[in-house]
C-alpha positions in Angstrom: 0.0 -13.9 13.2 -0.2 -10.1 14.1 -3.1 -7.8 13.5 -2.7 -4.1 14.5 -5.8 -2.8 16.1 -4.7 0.9 16.8 -1.5 2.7 17.9 -0.9 4.8 21.0 0.7 7.6 19.2 -0.7 11.2 19.6 -1.1 13.4 16.6 -1.6 17.3 16.3 -3.7 17.5 13.1 -6.7 15.7 11.6 -5.6 13.1 9.1 -7.7 14.7 6.2 -5.8 13.1 3.3 -5.9 9.5 5.0 -9.6 9.8 5.4 -10.0 11.1 1.9 -8.0 8.2 0.4 -10.2 5.8 2.4 -13.3 7.3 1.1 -11.9 7.4 -2.5 -10.9 3.8 -2.4 -14.2 2.8 -1.0 -16.2 4.7 -3.5 -14.1 3.4 -6.3 -14.7 -0.2 -5.1 -18.5 0.4 -4.7 -18.6 1.6 -8.4 -16.5 -1.2 -9.5 -18.8 -4.0 -7.9 -21.8 -2.3 -9.2 -20.8 -2.9 -12.8 -22.1 -5.9 -14.7 -19.4 -8.7 -14.8 -18.5 -8.1 -18.4 -18.2 -4.3 -17.9 -16.3 -4.9 -14.8 -13.9 -7.0 -16.7 -13.3 -4.4 -19.2 -13.1 -1.8 -16.6 -10.2 -3.7 -14.8 -8.4 -4.5 -18.0 -8.2 -0.8 -18.7 -7.5 0.5 -15.2 -5.5 -2.3 -13.3 -1.9 -2.8 -13.9 -1.2 -5.8 -16.2 2.6 -6.0 -16.8 2.5 -7.6 -20.4 -0.4 -5.3 -21.6 1.7 -2.2 -19.9 4.9 -3.1 -21.9 2.9 -3.7 -25.1 1.1 -0.4 -25.0 4.1 1.7 -23.8 5.6 3.4 -26.8 3.0 1.7 -29.2 1.9 3.9 -32.1 -1.2 5.7 -31.5 -1.3 5.3 -27.7 -0.4 8.5 -25.9 2.2 8.0 -23.2 0.0 9.3 -20.4 -2.6 6.6 -21.4 0.1 4.0 -21.3 1.1 5.2 -17.9 -2.1 5.7 -16.3 -2.6 2.2 -14.9 0.4 2.8 -12.6 -1.9 5.4 -10.8 -5.4 4.1 -11.3 -4.5 0.5 -10.1 -3.9 2.0 -6.5 -7.6 2.6 -6.2 -8.9 -0.9 -7.3 -9.3 -3.7 -5.1 -10.2 -7.4 -5.6 -12.8 -7.9 -2.9 -14.2 -6.6 0.4 -11.3 -8.3 2.5 -8.7 -6.7 0.2 -10.1 -3.4 0.5 -10.8 -3.6 4.4 -7.4 -4.9 5.1 -5.7 -2.1 3.2 -7.8 0.6 4.5 -7.4 -0.7 8.1 -3.7 -0.5 7.9 -3.9 3.0 6.2 -6.1 4.2 9.1 -3.9 2.7 11.8 -0.6 4.0 10.5 -1.4 6.7 8.0 -2.5 9.4 10.4 0.8 9.9 12.1 2.9 9.9 8.9 0.4 12.5 7.5 0.8 14.5 10.6 4.5 14.4 10.3 4.9 15.4 6.6 1.8 17.7 6.2 -1.3 17.0 4.2 0.0 18.0 0.7 3.5 16.4 1.0 1.7 13.2 2.3 -0.2 12.9 -0.9 2.9 12.9 -3.0 4.7 10.6 -0.7 1.7 8.1 -0.8 1.6 8.4 -4.6 5.4 8.1 -5.1 5.5 4.8 -2.9 2.6 3.4 -5.0 4.4 4.2 -8.4 7.6 2.7 -7.0 5.9 -0.5 -5.9 4.2 -0.8 -9.3 7.4 -0.3 -11.2 9.2 -3.0 -9.3 6.3 -5.4 -9.8 6.5 -4.6 -13.5 10.1 -5.4 -13.7 9.9 -8.6 -11.8 6.7 -9.8 -13.7 7.1 -8.4 -17.2 5.3 -11.3 -19.0 2.5 -11.6 -16.6 -0.9 -11.3 -18.0 -2.5 -11.1 -14.6 -4.0 -7.6 -13.6 -2.5 -6.1 -10.4 -4.7 -3.9 -8.3 -4.9 -2.5 -4.8 -3.4 0.3 -2.6 -1.0 -2.1 -0.9 2.1 -0.7 -2.5 1.4 2.9 -1.5 0.3 1.8 2.1 3.4 -0.4 2.4 5.4 2.8 2.0 3.4 4.5 4.7 4.4 1.5 6.8 8.0 1.9 5.9 7.8 5.5 6.9 6.1 5.0 10.2 8.9 2.3 11.1 11.5 5.0 10.7 9.5 7.8 12.3 8.0 5.9 15.3 9.9 2.6 15.9 9.0 2.6 19.7 5.5 3.7 19.3 3.1 1.2 21.0 0.8 -0.6 18.9 -2.3 -2.5 20.3 -2.0 -5.8 18.5 -4.4 -8.9 18.1 -2.0 -11.9 18.3 -3.3 -15.4 16.8 -1.6 -18.5 18.3 -3.3 -21.5 16.5 -6.8 -21.5 18.2 -6.0 -18.8 20.9 -5.9 -15.0 20.4 -5.3 -12.2 22.7 -4.2 -8.5 22.6 -0.9 -7.1 23.5 1.0 -3.7 23.1 4.0 -4.1 21.0 6.6 -1.6 19.7 5.9 -0.6 15.9 9.4 -2.0 15.1 8.2 -5.4 16.1 4.9 -5.3 14.4 6.0 -3.7 11.2 9.4 -5.6 11.2 7.5 -8.8 11.4 5.2 -7.7 8.6 8.1 -7.1 6.4 9.8 -10.3 7.2 6.6 -12.1 6.0 6.4 -10.2 2.7 10.1 -10.7 2.0 10.0 -14.4 2.6 6.9 -14.7 0.5 8.4 -12.7 -2.2 11.4 -14.9 -2.4 9.2 -18.1 -2.6 7.2 -16.4 -5.4 10.2 -15.9 -7.5 10.4 -19.7 -8.3 6.7 -19.7 -9.2 5.7 -19.7 -13.0 2.4 -17.9 -12.0 2.6 -14.7 -10.1 -0.9 -14.9 -9.0 -2.5 -13.8 -5.7 -0.7 -11.3 -3.7 1.9 -8.9 -5.4 4.7 -9.4 -2.7 7.3 -7.5 -4.4 5.0 -4.5 -4.8 4.6 -4.6 -1.0 8.4 -5.1 -0.5 9.2 -2.1 -3.1 6.7 0.3 -1.4 8.1 -0.4 2.0 11.7 0.1 1.1 11.0 3.2 -0.9 9.1 4.5 2.0 11.9 3.9 4.3 14.3 5.6 1.8 12.0 8.6 1.0 11.1 9.5 4.6 14.7 9.9 5.5 15.2 12.5 2.5 11.8 14.2 2.9 11.5 17.5 4.7 9.2 17.0 7.9 7.4 19.2 10.0 8.8 19.8 13.5 6.8 17.8 16.1 4.4 19.8 18.3 3.9 17.2 21.0 5.7 14.6 23.1 5.3 11.2 21.7 7.2 8.3 20.4 10.2 8.6 18.1 
């Protein structure tokens, strides 16, 4: 098992958007857990992405299109617990700053949101009848990971490696760390296709976000690099 701790990849700008995304996700989660249990359930029912509910309300009489589509965005800022939140924000912090540096702040916002939307759409298509709410920034962050893999495959990532009861740190190229991460997501996603209940982790949202990030970063205009680093 790999856990990236930090990367050795210089940047030329402050990761303002990455920090704001972390703050926004944290504040929303703090608000979410401050709600009484029944109110929190209604909050998640309205703002998380529940496939069966989404398709039921899409085009339903009396429900504006923007209201039906809103969970595709709002679900990116909700989380199921502290571990879920911290894990997502950790990966965003480690890898997001360099992608933001390369794209520029405004473009990075659009890139992040588009990856999250693509991840949500793939999850909907593969789980159309699911009544389980989906929430979390994982799909959007997966897109950031895909972009990082393409932009900086040789960047060194200080990684915590777990081997049964032993653990140690080692510097690995990003292509190994993120490539292994994607393989785990893909194999888990294949396994989930044979399950009647798509609970737990939305593997295909991760896969969809990552692949979309890989594709988009190849098409997206990028700022010229201003420093010598890894490519």
